[in-house]
Chimera marker file (.cmm) of the C-alpha trace (Angstrom):
<marker_set name="trace">
<marker id="1" x="-22.050" y="16.853" z="-49.008" r="1" g="1" b="0" radius="0.5"/>
<marker id="2" x="-21.941" y="12.762" z="-46.969" r="1" g="1" b="0" radius="0.5"/>
<marker id="3" x="-21.621" y="13.752" z="-43.497" r="1" g="1" b="0" radius="0.5"/>
<marker id="4" x="-22.681" y="11.913" z="-40.297" r="1" g="1" b="0" radius="0.5"/>
<marker id="5" x="-21.621" y="15.289" z="-38.037" r="1" g="1" b="0" radius="0.5"/>
<marker id="6" x="-20.827" y="18.807" z="-39.276" r="1" g="1" b="0" radius="0.5"/>
<marker id="7" x="-19.682" y="20.913" z="-35.667" r="1" g="1" b="0" radius="0.5"/>
<marker id="8" x="-20.410" y="24.721" z="-36.198" r="1" g="1" b="0" radius="0.5"/>
<marker id="9" x="-18.616" y="26.119" z="-33.719" r="1" g="1" b="0" radius="0.5"/>
<marker id="10" x="-19.351" y="29.653" z="-33.724" r="1" g="1" b="0" radius="0.5"/>
<marker id="11" x="-21.277" y="31.851" z="-31.855" r="1" g="1" b="0" radius="0.5"/>
<marker id="12" x="-24.809" y="31.632" z="-32.319" r="1" g="1" b="0" radius="0.5"/>
<marker id="13" x="-25.321" y="28.974" z="-35.458" r="1" g="1" b="0" radius="0.5"/>
<marker id="14" x="-28.332" y="27.572" z="-33.863" r="1" g="1" b="0" radius="0.5"/>
<marker id="15" x="-29.718" y="30.341" z="-35.134" r="1" g="1" b="0" radius="0.5"/>
<marker id="16" x="-32.806" y="32.115" z="-33.893" r="1" g="1" b="0" radius="0.5"/>
<marker id="17" x="-31.806" y="35.432" z="-34.346" r="1" g="1" b="0" radius="0.5"/>
<marker id="18" x="-33.562" y="38.681" z="-35.880" r="1" g="1" b="0" radius="0.5"/>
<marker id="19" x="-31.397" y="37.902" z="-39.328" r="1" g="1" b="0" radius="0.5"/>
<marker id="20" x="-33.293" y="34.055" z="-39.624" r="1" g="1" b="0" radius="0.5"/>
<marker id="21" x="-36.615" y="35.808" z="-38.817" r="1" g="1" b="0" radius="0.5"/>
<marker id="22" x="-36.583" y="33.900" z="-35.021" r="1" g="1" b="0" radius="0.5"/>
<marker id="23" x="-36.303" y="30.870" z="-36.868" r="1" g="1" b="0" radius="0.5"/>
<marker id="24" x="-35.067" y="27.695" z="-34.957" r="1" g="1" b="0" radius="0.5"/>
<marker id="25" x="-32.081" y="27.619" z="-37.355" r="1" g="1" b="0" radius="0.5"/>
<marker id="26" x="-29.391" y="29.869" z="-39.005" r="1" g="1" b="0" radius="0.5"/>
<marker id="27" x="-29.642" y="30.181" z="-42.901" r="1" g="1" b="0" radius="0.5"/>
<marker id="28" x="-25.990" y="28.740" z="-42.552" r="1" g="1" b="0" radius="0.5"/>
<marker id="29" x="-26.782" y="25.278" z="-40.596" r="1" g="1" b="0" radius="0.5"/>
<marker id="30" x="-30.335" y="25.255" z="-42.527" r="1" g="1" b="0" radius="0.5"/>
<marker id="31" x="-28.074" y="24.808" z="-45.125" r="1" g="1" b="0" radius="0.5"/>
<marker id="32" x="-26.055" y="22.305" z="-44.125" r="1" g="1" b="0" radius="0.5"/>
<marker id="33" x="-28.648" y="20.052" z="-44.270" r="1" g="1" b="0" radius="0.5"/>
<marker id="34" x="-29.696" y="20.904" z="-47.369" r="1" g="1" b="0" radius="0.5"/>
<marker id="35" x="-26.046" y="19.746" z="-49.164" r="1" g="1" b="0" radius="0.5"/>
<marker id="36" x="-27.047" y="16.212" z="-46.910" r="1" g="1" b="0" radius="0.5"/>
<marker id="37" x="-25.603" y="16.825" z="-43.488" r="1" g="1" b="0" radius="0.5"/>
<marker id="38" x="-27.283" y="14.286" z="-41.131" r="1" g="1" b="0" radius="0.5"/>
<marker id="39" x="-26.474" y="16.038" z="-37.909" r="1" g="1" b="0" radius="0.5"/>
<marker id="40" x="-25.468" y="19.673" z="-36.452" r="1" g="1" b="0" radius="0.5"/>
<marker id="41" x="-23.712" y="19.924" z="-32.939" r="1" g="1" b="0" radius="0.5"/>
<marker id="42" x="-24.558" y="23.796" z="-33.035" r="1" g="1" b="0" radius="0.5"/>
<marker id="43" x="-23.729" y="26.687" z="-31.010" r="1" g="1" b="0" radius="0.5"/>
<marker id="44" x="-26.097" y="29.146" z="-29.110" r="1" g="1" b="0" radius="0.5"/>
<marker id="45" x="-24.579" y="32.218" z="-27.870" r="1" g="1" b="0" radius="0.5"/>
<marker id="46" x="-20.537" y="32.757" z="-27.177" r="1" g="1" b="0" radius="0.5"/>
<marker id="47" x="-19.320" y="30.050" z="-25.587" r="1" g="1" b="0" radius="0.5"/>
<marker id="48" x="-15.080" y="29.653" z="-23.752" r="1" g="1" b="0" radius="0.5"/>
<marker id="49" x="-12.871" y="28.537" z="-26.646" r="1" g="1" b="0" radius="0.5"/>
<marker id="50" x="-11.386" y="26.268" z="-23.579" r="1" g="1" b="0" radius="0.5"/>
<marker id="51" x="-14.742" y="24.787" z="-22.423" r="1" g="1" b="0" radius="0.5"/>
<marker id="52" x="-15.304" y="24.210" z="-26.205" r="1" g="1" b="0" radius="0.5"/>
<marker id="53" x="-12.069" y="22.977" z="-27.162" r="1" g="1" b="0" radius="0.5"/>
<marker id="54" x="-11.967" y="20.464" z="-24.269" r="1" g="1" b="0" radius="0.5"/>
<marker id="55" x="-16.157" y="19.458" z="-24.788" r="1" g="1" b="0" radius="0.5"/>
<marker id="56" x="-15.028" y="18.328" z="-28.673" r="1" g="1" b="0" radius="0.5"/>
<marker id="57" x="-12.504" y="16.372" z="-27.639" r="1" g="1" b="0" radius="0.5"/>
<marker id="58" x="-14.401" y="14.863" z="-25.413" r="1" g="1" b="0" radius="0.5"/>
<marker id="59" x="-16.644" y="13.984" z="-27.618" r="1" g="1" b="0" radius="0.5"/>
<marker id="60" x="-14.934" y="12.823" z="-30.567" r="1" g="1" b="0" radius="0.5"/>
<marker id="61" x="-12.715" y="10.282" z="-28.001" r="1" g="1" b="0" radius="0.5"/>
<marker id="62" x="-16.102" y="9.164" z="-26.421" r="1" g="1" b="0" radius="0.5"/>
<marker id="63" x="-17.075" y="8.487" z="-30.777" r="1" g="1" b="0" radius="0.5"/>
<marker id="64" x="-13.453" y="7.155" z="-31.960" r="1" g="1" b="0" radius="0.5"/>
<marker id="65" x="-13.980" y="4.229" z="-29.006" r="1" g="1" b="0" radius="0.5"/>
<marker id="66" x="-17.335" y="3.144" z="-30.206" r="1" g="1" b="0" radius="0.5"/>
<marker id="67" x="-20.659" y="2.140" z="-28.959" r="1" g="1" b="0" radius="0.5"/>
<marker id="68" x="-22.239" y="5.630" z="-28.154" r="1" g="1" b="0" radius="0.5"/>
<marker id="69" x="-24.396" y="7.954" z="-30.577" r="1" g="1" b="0" radius="0.5"/>
<marker id="70" x="-23.245" y="11.327" z="-31.466" r="1" g="1" b="0" radius="0.5"/>
<marker id="71" x="-26.436" y="12.587" z="-28.455" r="1" g="1" b="0" radius="0.5"/>
<marker id="72" x="-24.700" y="10.147" z="-25.612" r="1" g="1" b="0" radius="0.5"/>
<marker id="73" x="-21.136" y="10.845" z="-26.623" r="1" g="1" b="0" radius="0.5"/>
<marker id="74" x="-22.499" y="14.680" z="-25.750" r="1" g="1" b="0" radius="0.5"/>
<marker id="75" x="-24.535" y="14.634" z="-23.435" r="1" g="1" b="0" radius="0.5"/>
<marker id="76" x="-21.435" y="12.748" z="-21.631" r="1" g="1" b="0" radius="0.5"/>
<marker id="77" x="-19.449" y="14.752" z="-22.804" r="1" g="1" b="0" radius="0.5"/>
<marker id="78" x="-20.703" y="17.972" z="-21.357" r="1" g="1" b="0" radius="0.5"/>
<marker id="79" x="-21.580" y="15.778" z="-17.696" r="1" g="1" b="0" radius="0.5"/>
<marker id="80" x="-17.785" y="14.814" z="-17.784" r="1" g="1" b="0" radius="0.5"/>
<marker id="81" x="-17.102" y="18.690" z="-18.068" r="1" g="1" b="0" radius="0.5"/>
<marker id="82" x="-19.876" y="19.828" z="-15.721" r="1" g="1" b="0" radius="0.5"/>
<marker id="83" x="-17.820" y="17.343" z="-13.112" r="1" g="1" b="0" radius="0.5"/>
<marker id="84" x="-14.921" y="19.285" z="-13.060" r="1" g="1" b="0" radius="0.5"/>
<marker id="85" x="-16.043" y="22.305" z="-11.709" r="1" g="1" b="0" radius="0.5"/>
<marker id="86" x="-14.160" y="24.271" z="-13.203" r="1" g="1" b="0" radius="0.5"/>
<marker id="87" x="-16.529" y="24.682" z="-16.057" r="1" g="1" b="0" radius="0.5"/>
<marker id="88" x="-19.668" y="23.772" z="-14.537" r="1" g="1" b="0" radius="0.5"/>
<marker id="89" x="-21.983" y="26.918" z="-15.255" r="1" g="1" b="0" radius="0.5"/>
<marker id="90" x="-23.862" y="26.383" z="-18.157" r="1" g="1" b="0" radius="0.5"/>
<marker id="91" x="-22.832" y="29.280" z="-19.610" r="1" g="1" b="0" radius="0.5"/>
<marker id="92" x="-19.539" y="26.931" z="-20.354" r="1" g="1" b="0" radius="0.5"/>
<marker id="93" x="-21.262" y="23.946" z="-21.654" r="1" g="1" b="0" radius="0.5"/>
<marker id="94" x="-24.958" y="24.425" z="-22.129" r="1" g="1" b="0" radius="0.5"/>
<marker id="95" x="-24.323" y="25.634" z="-25.698" r="1" g="1" b="0" radius="0.5"/>
<marker id="96" x="-23.860" y="23.429" z="-28.081" r="1" g="1" b="0" radius="0.5"/>
<marker id="97" x="-27.133" y="20.884" z="-28.886" r="1" g="1" b="0" radius="0.5"/>
<marker id="98" x="-27.623" y="17.768" z="-31.627" r="1" g="1" b="0" radius="0.5"/>
<marker id="99" x="-29.620" y="18.876" z="-34.371" r="1" g="1" b="0" radius="0.5"/>
<marker id="100" x="-30.547" y="16.381" z="-36.228" r="1" g="1" b="0" radius="0.5"/>
<marker id="101" x="-31.325" y="12.494" z="-35.739" r="1" g="1" b="0" radius="0.5"/>
<marker id="102" x="-28.437" y="11.918" z="-33.321" r="1" g="1" b="0" radius="0.5"/>
<marker id="103" x="-27.283" y="8.644" z="-34.331" r="1" g="1" b="0" radius="0.5"/>
<link id1="1" id2="2" r="1" g="1" b="0" radius="0.2"/>
<link id1="2" id2="3" r="1" g="1" b="0" radius="0.2"/>
<link id1="3" id2="4" r="1" g="1" b="0" radius="0.2"/>
<link id1="4" id2="5" r="1" g="1" b="0" radius="0.2"/>
<link id1="5" id2="6" r="1" g="1" b="0" radius="0.2"/>
<link id1="6" id2="7" r="1" g="1" b="0" radius="0.2"/>
<link id1="7" id2="8" r="1" g="1" b="0" radius="0.2"/>
<link id1="8" id2="9" r="1" g="1" b="0" radius="0.2"/>
<link id1="9" id2="10" r="1" g="1" b="0" radius="0.2"/>
<link id1="10" id2="11" r="1" g="1" b="0" radius="0.2"/>
<link id1="11" id2="12" r="1" g="1" b="0" radius="0.2"/>
<link id1="12" id2="13" r="1" g="1" b="0" radius="0.2"/>
<link id1="13" id2="14" r="1" g="1" b="0" radius="0.2"/>
<link id1="14" id2="15" r="1" g="1" b="0" radius="0.2"/>
<link id1="15" id2="16" r="1" g="1" b="0" radius="0.2"/>
<link id1="16" id2="17" r="1" g="1" b="0" radius="0.2"/>
<link id1="17" id2="18" r="1" g="1" b="0" radius="0.2"/>
<link id1="18" id2="19" r="1" g="1" b="0" radius="0.2"/>
<link id1="19" id2="20" r="1" g="1" b="0" radius="0.2"/>
<link id1="20" id2="21" r="1" g="1" b="0" radius="0.2"/>
<link id1="21" id2="22" r="1" g="1" b="0" radius="0.2"/>
<link id1="22" id2="23" r="1" g="1" b="0" radius="0.2"/>
<link id1="23" id2="24" r="1" g="1" b="0" radius="0.2"/>
<link id1="24" id2="25" r="1" g="1" b="0" radius="0.2"/>
<link id1="25" id2="26" r="1" g="1" b="0" radius="0.2"/>
<link id1="26" id2="27" r="1" g="1" b="0" radius="0.2"/>
<link id1="27" id2="28" r="1" g="1" b="0" radius="0.2"/>
<link id1="28" id2="29" r="1" g="1" b="0" radius="0.2"/>
<link id1="29" id2="30" r="1" g="1" b="0" radius="0.2"/>
<link id1="30" id2="31" r="1" g="1" b="0" radius="0.2"/>
<link id1="31" id2="32" r="1" g="1" b="0" radius="0.2"/>
<link id1="32" id2="33" r="1" g="1" b="0" radius="0.2"/>
<link id1="33" id2="34" r="1" g="1" b="0" radius="0.2"/>
<link id1="34" id2="35" r="1" g="1" b="0" radius="0.2"/>
<link id1="35" id2="36" r="1" g="1" b="0" radius="0.2"/>
<link id1="36" id2="37" r="1" g="1" b="0" radius="0.2"/>
<link id1="37" id2="38" r="1" g="1" b="0" radius="0.2"/>
<link id1="38" id2="39" r="1" g="1" b="0" radius="0.2"/>
<link id1="39" id2="40" r="1" g="1" b="0" radius="0.2"/>
<link id1="40" id2="41" r="1" g="1" b="0" radius="0.2"/>
<link id1="41" id2="42" r="1" g="1" b="0" radius="0.2"/>
<link id1="42" id2="43" r="1" g="1" b="0" radius="0.2"/>
<link id1="43" id2="44" r="1" g="1" b="0" radius="0.2"/>
<link id1="44" id2="45" r="1" g="1" b="0" radius="0.2"/>
<link id1="45" id2="46" r="1" g="1" b="0" radius="0.2"/>
<link id1="46" id2="47" r="1" g="1" b="0" radius="0.2"/>
<link id1="47" id2="48" r="1" g="1" b="0" radius="0.2"/>
<link id1="48" id2="49" r="1" g="1" b="0" radius="0.2"/>
<link id1="49" id2="50" r="1" g="1" b="0" radius="0.2"/>
<link id1="50" id2="51" r="1" g="1" b="0" radius="0.2"/>
<link id1="51" id2="52" r="1" g="1" b="0" radius="0.2"/>
<link id1="52" id2="53" r="1" g="1" b="0" radius="0.2"/>
<link id1="53" id2="54" r="1" g="1" b="0" radius="0.2"/>
<link id1="54" id2="55" r="1" g="1" b="0" radius="0.2"/>
<link id1="55" id2="56" r="1" g="1" b="0" radius="0.2"/>
<link id1="56" id2="57" r="1" g="1" b="0" radius="0.2"/>
<link id1="57" id2="58" r="1" g="1" b="0" radius="0.2"/>
<link id1="58" id2="59" r="1" g="1" b="0" radius="0.2"/>
<link id1="59" id2="60" r="1" g="1" b="0" radius="0.2"/>
<link id1="60" id2="61" r="1" g="1" b="0" radius="0.2"/>
<link id1="61" id2="62" r="1" g="1" b="0" radius="0.2"/>
<link id1="62" id2="63" r="1" g="1" b="0" radius="0.2"/>
<link id1="63" id2="64" r="1" g="1" b="0" radius="0.2"/>
<link id1="64" id2="65" r="1" g="1" b="0" radius="0.2"/>
<link id1="65" id2="66" r="1" g="1" b="0" radius="0.2"/>
<link id1="66" id2="67" r="1" g="1" b="0" radius="0.2"/>
<link id1="67" id2="68" r="1" g="1" b="0" radius="0.2"/>
<link id1="68" id2="69" r="1" g="1" b="0" radius="0.2"/>
<link id1="69" id2="70" r="1" g="1" b="0" radius="0.2"/>
<link id1="70" id2="71" r="1" g="1" b="0" radius="0.2"/>
<link id1="71" id2="72" r="1" g="1" b="0" radius="0.2"/>
<link id1="72" id2="73" r="1" g="1" b="0" radius="0.2"/>
<link id1="73" id2="74" r="1" g="1" b="0" radius="0.2"/>
<link id1="74" id2="75" r="1" g="1" b="0" radius="0.2"/>
<link id1="75" id2="76" r="1" g="1" b="0" radius="0.2"/>
<link id1="76" id2="77" r="1" g="1" b="0" radius="0.2"/>
<link id1="77" id2="78" r="1" g="1" b="0" radius="0.2"/>
<link id1="78" id2="79" r="1" g="1" b="0" radius="0.2"/>
<link id1="79" id2="80" r="1" g="1" b="0" radius="0.2"/>
<link id1="80" id2="81" r="1" g="1" b="0" radius="0.2"/>
<link id1="81" id2="82" r="1" g="1" b="0" radius="0.2"/>
<link id1="82" id2="83" r="1" g="1" b="0" radius="0.2"/>
<link id1="83" id2="84" r="1" g="1" b="0" radius="0.2"/>
<link id1="84" id2="85" r="1" g="1" b="0" radius="0.2"/>
<link id1="85" id2="86" r="1" g="1" b="0" radius="0.2"/>
<link id1="86" id2="87" r="1" g="1" b="0" radius="0.2"/>
<link id1="87" id2="88" r="1" g="1" b="0" radius="0.2"/>
<link id1="88" id2="89" r="1" g="1" b="0" radius="0.2"/>
<link id1="89" id2="90" r="1" g="1" b="0" radius="0.2"/>
<link id1="90" id2="91" r="1" g="1" b="0" radius="0.2"/>
<link id1="91" id2="92" r="1" g="1" b="0" radius="0.2"/>
<link id1="92" id2="93" r="1" g="1" b="0" radius="0.2"/>
<link id1="93" id2="94" r="1" g="1" b="0" radius="0.2"/>
<link id1="94" id2="95" r="1" g="1" b="0" radius="0.2"/>
<link id1="95" id2="96" r="1" g="1" b="0" radius="0.2"/>
<link id1="96" id2="97" r="1" g="1" b="0" radius="0.2"/>
<link id1="97" id2="98" r="1" g="1" b="0" radius="0.2"/>
<link id1="98" id2="99" r="1" g="1" b="0" radius="0.2"/>
<link id1="99" id2="100" r="1" g="1" b="0" radius="0.2"/>
<link id1="100" id2="101" r="1" g="1" b="0" radius="0.2"/>
<link id1="101" id2="102" r="1" g="1" b="0" radius="0.2"/>
<link id1="102" id2="103" r="1" g="1" b="0" radius="0.2"/>
</marker_set>
């Protein structure tokens, strides 16, 4: 696999559950690294679907314009969502983490 970014947005794809023995990443996420992914965008809890859609659309729009790393695009998208007011609670946007080199 030659992927700069893989998005795993199902509930708790970041891992840390009982089945992973408390490891930082789930087996699913870890296997994408083994397969060649350079960055993973993973979730750590159930995030509302509308907020997930909004966050991912904003992130990919920022990436498509160029000039931002994946980490910067995600951060700015999260800040944009906070400013909207309707999704400002951290449960709606803070569940996503970028793992990898962030580029």
